Structures are given as C-alpha cells and as structure tokens.
N, C-alpha and C positions, 0 to 999 in steps of 0.2 A: 040891059042896064044893070040889073042885079049882078050879073057876072063881072061887069067892069068894076063895080064897087068891091066885089070879092077879091079880084086880083090886086086892087090898090091896097086893100087892107093886108094882103099877104106880103106886099113889099115893105110895109111899115114895120118898124121893130116891135116885137111883142112886148106887152106890158107885164110888169110883175103882178103878183096876186094883189098887191096893195094899190095897183093902178099906176105905179111909177114906171117910166120907160126903162127898158133893159140896157145894161152897161156892156159896152164892147170890151173884148179881151185886150189887155194892155200889150202894146208892141215892145219887143226887146230892142233897145237902142244899142247899137255897136259903136264903140269909140271910133271916131274918125281918125284916119291915118294922117299924121302931120307931115308936111314936106320937109321940115327942119329936124329930121331924126339924127342923133349923134352917131358917127361912123364907128364900127367895131375896131379895137386896137389889136396888134399882133405882128408877127413876121411872116413874110412870104417864104415860099420854099426856096426861091433863088437867093434871097437874103441869107437864109440859113446856110446854103451851100458856100456862098462867098465868105461868110464869117468862119466857117469850119476850115476852109482852105487857108485863110490868113493865119489862123491860130496854129494850124499844122506847120506852115512854113516857119513861123517864129519858133515853135518847139524844135523843129529840125535844126535850125541855125544854132540855138542854144546848146543842143545836144552835140553838134559837131564841134563847137568851140570847147566844150567840156572834154570830149574824147581826145581831141588834139592836144589839149593841155596835159592830160594824163599820160598820153603817149610820149610827149616831149620830156616830161618829168622822169618817166621810166627809162627813156633813152639816155638821159643825162646820168642817172644812177648807174646804168650798165656801163656807159663809157668811163665814168670815174673808177668803177670797180676794175674794169679791164685794164685801164692805164696803170692802176696800182699794181695789178698782177704783172704787167710788163716791167715796171721798175723793180719789183721784187725779184723777178726772174733774172734781169740783167745784173742786179746786185749779187745774186748768188753766183752767177758766172764770173763776175769780177773778183769775188772773194776766192773762188777756186783757182783762177788764173794767177792771182798774186801769191798763192801758196805753192806754186810749182817750184821745182828745183831740177838741177841737172842730174841725170842718172844714165849711166852708160847703156844699160839694157833696155831702157824705155825712152825712146826719143820723142821729141815734140814734132808731130806731123799734122798737117792741115790741108784741106782743099777748100773749094768755094762753099761747100755745104756741110763740112764737118771738120773737127780738129780734136786731137787728143794729146794729153801731156801727163808726165809723171807727177805724182803727189801721194799724200798719205790718205788711205781710205779706212774707214771704221769697220772692223770685223768683229762679229759676235760669235763666241764659242760656248757650247753647252758644257758645263762642268759635271762632275759626278753627282752633285747635289741638285741637278736639273736646274741650275741657275745659269743665266746667260752672262758671260764675262766678255766685256768689250775691250778691244785694244786696236791700235793703229798699225797698219802694215803698208809697205810700199806697194802702190798699185797705179792704176791709170784712170783718170776721169776724161770722158769724151762728151762733146756736145755735137749733135747732128740734126739735120733737117729731115723730118719724116714727111715725104711728099704725099703719101697715101692719106695720112691723117692731117696734113697741113699744120704741123706743129713742130716746135723745137723740143727735142728730147735730150735727156742726160742719162748716161750710164756710168757705173763704177765697176771696175774689175780688179781683182787681186792679181798679184804677180803670177801666181800659179795659173789663173784662168787665161792669162795672156799667152801662155805657151802654145795654145791651140792655133794661134796666128789667124784668127778670124777677123773679118772686117768690122769696122765700127757699126754697131747696131745689130750685130749678128751674134749668135751663140748665147751661152749662159752668162748672166751678169750678176754681180753682187747686189747692185741697186739699179733700177731703171725706172725713170719717172718722166712725166711730161712737164715742161717748164712753161712754155707759152703756146697757146692755141690760136687758131684763126688766121694763120699766116697764108699769104698768097705768094710770097717770095722771100728768100733769105740768102744772104751772101756774106762770107767772111773774107777779110783781107788781112795781110800780115806786113808789119813794118820791118824794114831791114836797112842796114847801112851799106850803101854802094861804095865799095872800096875804090873804084875808079874815080868817082867824082867827089867822094867824101860827103855825099848828101843822103838823107833818108828818103826812102820811097816805099811804095806799097806793091805787093805782089799777090796773086790770086791763090797760090799754093805754097806749102812749106814742106819740102821733101828732105828727109834726113840724108839722102845720097848727095844732094846738092849743097845743103847747108846744115851741118850737124850742130846747130846752136838753137837758142830760144829767141824768138822774135822780140823786137822792142815793144810791140803793142799789137793788139788784135782789134780790128774794126768790124762792127756788126751793122749790117744794113738790112732792115726788115720792112716789109709792107704787108698790109692786112686786108682781109676780105671786107667787102662792103657791109656784110651783116654785123661785123664787129666795130670797125671804125671806118667811116667813109673816107676814102682816099687818104688813109693815115700812113705815115712813115715814122720809123724809129731808127735813128742812127746814133751809135755810141762808139767811142774809142776807149779801150781798156789797156792801160799801160802795165807792163810786167816788170817788177823791180829788178829782177836778175837778168833782164834782156841783155844780150851781148853787145858791146860797143858803147861808145860815148852817146849819151842821150841828149841830142840837141833840140828835140821837140819839147817845148815847155809843157808843164803839167796844166797850164791854163787852157790848153787845147783839149784836155780830157773832158768829155761831156758827161759829167756825173749827175748833175741835177738839172741840166739844160737839154733834155732830150728834144730832138727836132721832130715834133709831132704836129702834123697839120690836120686840122679838123674842119670840115665844112658841114 
C-alpha cells in the first residue's frame, strides 16, 4: 500500500518550496505554413535563351543594313570618280587628235588597239644655268591598249626617237603615262570616205601604204572589268578637223558629253 502511494506521488508534479505546483517549460510555437504563399518572380533559363536569340537577330539585321548602305555609298563614290577619270582621259585624247597635222615623215597609222599621229610635243632641255628650258618640237603621240595591265596608255616621242623604227609602246619615250585603267577590251575604228560610193564608212586599221591621209574621225569602244564598272561600256567619236575629204557626218553625232555608259 505504501509503495503504491509512493509511486503515485512520484508521478505528480513536484511542488515548489512555497507549496506551489511546478511550471512546465514553455513550448516553442513555429509559425504555421500558409497555403496561399506568394510565388517567386524571375525568368527561366529558356526565356533568357529566347530573348537573347531575338535580340541577336535584330542586331544582326540592323548591322547588315548599315554595312550594305556604307558599301553602296562607297561604290557610288568610286563609280563617279572612275567615270570622271574616263571623261578626262577621253578629253585628253580628243585634244591631242584635234592638234594633229600632216607631216610627210610621220604618218597617221592605226590598228584596232593602237594609233599614232604627228603633233607637237613639249621637250625640256637643261641650260648652262641648270635650268630647264621647254620648247615644242615635231614628234608623235600614240595611244595603245596594254593588255597586260588592262589599261589605255599614252606615249610621246620626239622626231629623233622615231628613227629607231620601234613599234608603239616599245623603246624609249619622252613621256609615257596611263590614261584609263580597268579595261576588259578596247577597239579603235577610223572613218574614211569611200570614193566608189561617196559615203563615209569605218575601218579597223589605217595604214599609210593604203591611205596616206588623216581619217575623218576616230571611234573609241571600251568595256570595263566588273570590279570597276559592272557591265559598263564607253563609246565616243572624236572628229579630226583636218581630216581629208568632205565631212558629211554632222558634228551632232560626236559624243562629247553623252557617253554611252551602261551601269547596273
């Protein structure tokens, strides 16, 4: 009996020294998780990849338009500069041809890719004071097609230099320069009066053995490489004032400022 009472008292909470019942340790209350938690904001990895791809495509398109615009602008500047050089070169040729004259020892001769004619050339001589004195002498100016360099070249020779009887473009020359570059083909034609029909026609060569005169006009037909002018052609007729025979071709046919240049 006493043991039962002792076990019962052991199960009861112990009293404080003042006779008050002992307090139990407070429990730590954890906040309950709510079902309506606010979802986290942000981008997924796939969304970032798609956005990056779209921005890259837009940037590439803008860059392509910009590069193409710059290229077109540069191409236009190059074409205008090149066409200006063509006109300048043809005007130089026209001026030289119109200053030619008849000279028994220097004949006008021409082929499909070259021609030469008598004219005055500027010669410079050194004096005793080491100064260059310039004067004009009778000589020959020739224009010829350099197939290796794809260019139209000009040479000037004095009367003494012509005694070596070298071909056009060979030997020592007083002046030799490039007039037009970037050619793919070049052809010269010469206008003459057909005595049989009384009409003017064109021929591909002008030999002094066959016709010891000066042609009525020289026609230039040039085409250019794609790197310079795409599918470009330049045609011009240069009339020679002292050309032999009655000149029935009107000067309105001379293409001075209306060069037939085709651009694509």
